[in-house]
C-alpha positions, -999 to 999 in steps of 0.1 A, spaced: -445 -105 -691 -462 -77 -670 -480 -43 -671 -479 -12 -650 -500 14 -637 -496 45 -620 -519 43 -588 -530 72 -565 -533 62 -531 -549 81 -502 -550 65 -466 -574 71 -440 -545 89 -418 -544 114 -447 -515 108 -467 -516 102 -497 -487 95 -529 -489 82 -565 -478 46 -566 -463 24 -596 -481 -11 -593 -465 -37 -615 -491 -67 -625 -471 -99 -636 -485 -132 -644 -490 -156 -612 -462 -179 -605 -460 -213 -594 -432 -233 -577 -432 -269 -571 -407 -291 -547 -402 -324 -567 -391 -352 -546 -382 -387 -558 -392 -420 -537 -354 -417 -527 -359 -387 -511 -332 -369 -535 -347 -332 -545 -348 -322 -579 -332 -288 -580 -322 -264 -612 -292 -244 -612 -297 -213 -634 -282 -180 -645 -301 -154 -629 -300 -116 -644 -312 -97 -617 -283 -111 -592 -258 -118 -621 -252 -153 -609 -261 -188 -608 -286 -199 -583 -300 -233 -569 -337 -234 -572 -371 -257 -574 -386 -256 -607 -410 -228 -612 -423 -203 -636 -453 -180 -648 -489 -195 -653 -498 -193 -689 -529 -183 -700 -538 -221 -715 -530 -235 -681 -564 -246 -664 -553 -241 -630 -520 -231 -610 -518 -271 -605 -517 -278 -638 -489 -250 -646 -468 -265 -617 -466 -300 -632 -460 -282 -668 -432 -262 -653 -417 -294 -636 -419 -314 -667 -402 -287 -690 -376 -277 -666 -366 -310 -653 -381 -337 -673 -395 -354 -640 -430 -359 -633 -456 -386 -624 -455 -378 -587 -485 -373 -564 -490 -337 -563 -501 -317 -534 -508 -278 -529 -488 -262 -500 -496 -225 -501 -497 -193 -517 -481 -160 -512 -475 -125 -525 -440 -126 -536 -434 -86 -535 -466 -69 -520 -450 -36 -521 -451 -32 -559 -463 -63 -573 -501 -77 -574 -496 -114 -584 -494 -146 -563 -473 -176 -562 -488 -209 -554 -465 -239 -544 -467 -276 -546 -451 -306 -538 -445 -336 -558 -436 -372 -545 -424 -400 -561 -413 -380 -594 -396 -398 -619 -377 -388 -650 -402 -391 -680 -385 -372 -710 -356 -347 -717 -364 -310 -702 -373 -285 -727 -356 -251 -719 -364 -214 -734 -335 -207 -760 -319 -183 -733 -319 -207 -706 -287 -219 -692 -301 -248 -666 -283 -277 -653 -305 -302 -631 -290 -315 -595 -303 -343 -573 -296 -333 -541 -305 -355 -509 -333 -340 -489 -316 -340 -457 -287 -313 -471 -317 -288 -478 -314 -270 -444 -275 -266 -447 -280 -252 -486 -304 -228 -469 -282 -217 -440 -250 -214 -462 -267 -192 -486 -266 -220 -514 -302 -215 -517 -310 -178 -516 -343 -176 -534 -370 -161 -509 -399 -178 -527 -377 -214 -528 -373 -206 -490 -407 -200 -484 -416 -234 -503 -397 -255 -478 -411 -237 -448 -448 -246 -465 -435 -282 -467 -421 -285 -434 -457 -273 -422 -475 -300 -444 -451 -330 -436 -457 -319 -399 -496 -328 -400 -493 -354 -426 -479 -387 -413 -471 -400 -445 -445 -376 -448 -433 -371 -413 -399 -384 -425 -393 -352 -445 -404 -332 -414 -374 -343 -393 -351 -336 -420 -361 -300 -424 
């Protein structure tokens, strides 16, 4: 899942120290929305916070994925069973640049439809939720959606939809 190395860093100001850097695989996430503006979300147990969280689909980019675009579409289908939408790149961020070297690419897929049953990993506890898009701001504000990368993804979507008249209706809801 990741490698770790110890790095010696000396800054221009003369300060130096050893740091540990984690090298996980790059990540993707995707905001899937149906034509009737339902967001496909996932409830899943997260061991780090020891509770069930509400998130958008996402995961690690596999070595077999030709691109992060392919990885995003794969993760969407595997985790939700939805796909077939028109997919757009929204942005790239560094999930935790203090100690990690990877990036997370975020996509938006509009007009998704149910294609087949999801394929969960053996240890995953996942439930699929369809949520009206206009409920997203309140779910973020009340802490129901608390995953930082998911919140960033909706920020990217707000910026994208403000610049794209076809999705202007979404920007009015965020």
